[in-house]
Each structure stands twice: as structure tokens, then as C-alpha cells.
N, C-alpha and C positions, 0 to 999 in steps of 0.2 A: 337794748331798747333804744328808742328814738327820743328826742327832746322836742318840746314846743316852746317857741319864744314869741312873746307879744311885745312889739315895738310901740312904746308910748301908749298903752291902752287907755281909753277915756271913760268907759262905762263900767261901773262897779259890778252890776249883775252879770255882765258878760264874763268878766274875769272870774267871778264866783262860780259860774257854770263851768268854765274851763278848768278851774282848780278841781272841781268834782270829777270832770272828765279825766284829768290826769291821774287822779287817785284811782280811778276805776280801770285805766288801761296801763298804768305803770310808767307813764311818761314823766320826765323831769320838766317842770315849767320854769321858764326864765321870764322875768318881768323887767323890761328895759325902761328906765326912767327918762323923763318925768312921767309919772302916772297922773291921770286926770281925776284921781280920787285918793282917799286914804284907805289903805288895806284893812283898817279896823272898822270901816263903815259897816253899819248893820246890813246894808244891801249886799255887800260882798259875803259877809258871814252867812246871811240867809240863803243866798244862791248856792254857796258852797256847802250848805248844810253840815257845817262843822267837819268837812272832809280835809280841812287844812292839816290836821295831824297825820293824815294818810298820804298826803301829796308832798312831793319834794318841790319846793319853790325857792328860787334864788333871785334876788333883786340885783340889778346892775345899774350903776349911776348914770350910764349913757351907753350908746351903741358901741363905742370903741372899747369900753370896759368889758362889755359882753364878748366882743371878738377876742380880746386879750384872754378872757376866761377860757374860751373854746380852744385857743391856740395852746394854752398851758395844759389843758386837759389831754390834748393829743389829736389824733386824726379825726376829722369830721367832714361832712358835706352839709352846706347850708342851702336850703330850698326857699326861695321867695314865693310865698303863696299870695297871688295877686291876680286881679282881673286882667292885668296886662301880661300875664304869663303866655308863653309861646306853645305850651303843650298841656294836655289834660293831666290832672293829678294821677289818674290810674296808669298812665304810661311810664311814670317814673319807676325805677327799680330801687326801692328803699332798702337800706342796710342798717344794721346796728350802728348807733352813733350819729345817724342823720339828725339834722335840726330843721324843723319846719317853722319858718319865720312869717308872722302875720303882722300887718300894719294896723294903725289905729282906725277905729270905726268910721270916723268922718272923712278921712283923707287917704287911707291906705299907706303902703310903704313909699318912702321918698324915691323918686326916680333914680337918684345916685346910688341908693342901696340896691335897687333892682338891677341896674346896669353894671354893678360891681360883680355880679354873679354870671357864670356861663348860661347861655340861653337854655341849655338842657336842665338847669336848676331854677327856672322861672316857670312855675306851674299854676294852673287855674282849674277851677271847677266849671264844667260846661253849664251854660245857662241859656235861656231864651234870649234872642237878640235885643229885645226891648228892656231887659232887666239890667240894673246897674250892679247890684251886688247882693250877697246874702248877709244875714246877721253874722257877726264875728264868731259867736260861740257855735253856731250851726256849721259855718265853714270849717272851723277847727275840727269839729266832730267828724265831718265827712272825710277830710284828708287824713286825720289821725287814724281813723278806723281802717282806711285803705292801707296805710303804712303798716298798721298792726296786723292786718290780714296777711299782707305779704311776708311778714315775719312769723307766720303761722300762729298768731295770737299768743306769742311767747309769754309765759307766766300765767295764762288764764286757766280757769277751772272749767 
């Protein structure tokens, strides 16, 4: 399966929705601190509808700790999911072990994080030219389900 990582997420209901999404598609969720909320907030629990027990969620104290975790785990590819991506998300060829990295709601991924990845691993969702971005949980769902589709919906019934 693939993993989803949220870099410094700020809005509790978005993270709750993404926890529920991960529980339903089997993705491992990584939360890279600092978080803009307490994971015990009612808004997170309500949006996740108590799916916390069904989702695999790992917290990392910062981005470097997250990268260290991935390196210790073994081979992986990291995809920056950003409006500054160079190619549409459907053109990537996802594999088991890939990690989809999303930035915080108000500012997106830092430029240095984006630039640290190969151009082929900087992906975006097509949008109308006047649009700035999608809601974080919607963007995660769009890209996660494309990755899962390419993996033949592994584990689904």
C-alpha cells in the first residue's frame, strides 16, 4: 500500500476526514509536527467518526524525523502534492511504498521541500486557472484514490 503524510496540518476537521479516508483505503497516515490542533480535539474525533482505531497514524516531531523514519523503513518514493507540481497526479505511476506528501492548508509545502524532490515527483491536481487550491481533505482523497486505483484497489472488497 501507499502512505499519506501531512506536513504541519492546521485544521482539525481536515485531519479527521483524512484519518477516516486512510482507514477506508488502507493507507498509513503520517502527521508531521507541529500540528495546528490537539489530536484529542472533538473536531478531529467527530470528523474521523472514531475511525482512529482502524487507521494507522504515526506522529513525527518534525520533517527530518519523518524522513529518518522512511529511510529506516526502506525503499520509498516521496511525492510532493502541490499546486506548484509539474505534472498531473494521474500521470504518476504509483507503486507500493510510495508516500503522498501534502502541505498545511494555509501555505502548502515549503519551497525547499518541493525542490528537494525530482520534478517527476512533484504532482498537482488539474484546476481551473482562476482557482487557488482545493480543500486539503478533498485533495488527499482525489490523489489517494488514483494511487489506490493504480494499485488495483489492493485489499478492497
